[in-house]
C-alpha positions, -999 to +999 in steps of 0.1 A: +239+047-187+250+016-169+274+036-148+246+059-136+226+029-123+257+014-106+263+047-089+227+049-077+230+013-064+261+021-045+245+052-029+215+031-018+238+004-005+259+029+015+228+045+030+213+010+039+246+000+056+248+033+075+213+028+087+222-007+098+251+006+118+229+032+133+203+007+144+225-022+155+248-002+178+220+010+201+202-024+199+235-041+209+240-017+239+204-023+250+209-061+247+242-059+266+225-040+295+196-064+296+220-094+297+209-108+263+229-135+245+230-118+211+247-086+221+280-095+206+264-100+172+244-067+174+272-047+189+304-060+172+299-085+143+270-070+122+283-034+124+318-046+113+302-063+083+283-032+074+315-011+078+334-035+056+307-031+030+309+007+031+347+005+028+344-018-002+320+006-019+344+035-013+373+016-028+352+006-058+342+042-063+378+054-059+389+030-087+361+040-110+363+077-105+398+082-121+388+060-150+357+081-157+377+113-156+400+100-183+371+092-206+350+123-211+314+120-223+310+122-260+287+152-257+314+172-239+340+162-265+316+174-293+310+207-275+347+213-271+354+208-308+326+231-319+338+261-298+354+289-318+390+298-311 
């Protein structure tokens, strides 16, 4: 059950970081064209942090996925033993 909530949290975080990248890049371009002082933060720094967050979530999921495939659910194990041969 805890794994299910962690997966949902990771999905929500990945979507939020993707939205942040999608919003910050155009805002940074607009700030750069207008001559604003914060364009470097909006165009380079914050999107890099969001991208690093997405990569860390993917690496965490990649480590967790093989571990979950090695430990089948107890219901699946019970069903496999009850099947006739």
